[in-house]
C-alpha angles and dihedrals in degrees: 000000000000128000094215107112096167118118138036116320148132140254104229113200127184121181150166136189109268116251089233090057101048092106096052104031122054127190094252092057092044092054091044089056090053097046102036104033121009103041095040089055092049096051091050091064121100094245104046123049103161136046135180130202120199134172127218109251087222092057111139100164139011085234091061128245141210089275093051116015096186107013100181117084127187124170135181124203118208136180091232124023087203086081088079090065095059134090095251092061094042090054093063105123123248093184121083137174088219090068124076119257129327083028095212113128095212089060091055108035140038109235131183118194126193125187107214129187116216109239103170151345131207134177134041114007127207098026112180103220139026118278113263092216137026125203105201124199118183131172143172101212125214115281093253094051113110126218087249090057092050094047090050089052092051092044089057092045092051092047090054095046093046088070092057124102116268094013115152111170145311132240124195128208140182126213119251102169141343137200140184128201092290095058091038091055090050090050089056095044094250127141109273145167129254097257126159118247114266121252108214124170112300098217128047132184120195112201113194124215132181091216133021110292114241123249088253091055093047089050090060084070107035097036099045116137092213114146089226090057095044093051097040118125090224140354135198128192131176146152119223131192122215113253101171143333130210128207118012097328092243117156108177093307 
């Protein structure tokens, strides 16, 4: 992971209701907190004007499952990721009256946050509405793989997907920093545990589609015989359906 937060990027947040909270927090309340409290506060800040909420098409439970560990996705584009290092961002509330006691989201849900720098876009420009579906391809390449190797891999992946029905465009990102509940609690000055920082995939491509990509299209990603993919330390693939957007629905258009 890098420590360079300067430049356009996104906050990429995946979550689930904690197993320990399943009796007190239902999915409807969790989503209401997102849509009526948390996200509206975020898009009112000076650094973030748009937000998107998607759900994994393989979601089986709000508690997560083997098929979809954290099925709820929210992400926030910003002109400069450095905004996340300032006081205004750090003052965003994690307590809400919508939530059951004690009202602190990190006591009720498991949340992973990745800070991703935008490194490129290809495909249709100037689209007028958010993508209905996202096909996400993330990898942590082998230690000896160069950025040039990884970009070539993603260029080939994008070229293949661009021929599929309903394809719109592709955006590419590189990981700067990541945190789980433990680091998030520390950021907000809450009691926490001494937990190591997470190590999610270091590269992420978001391929936009106007309708759900077919199994054949998805297989172009997760069944690729690319050397980069075969030697990768970890991989992550998923398809997400748009649930709601806030603001103007602009995602680096």
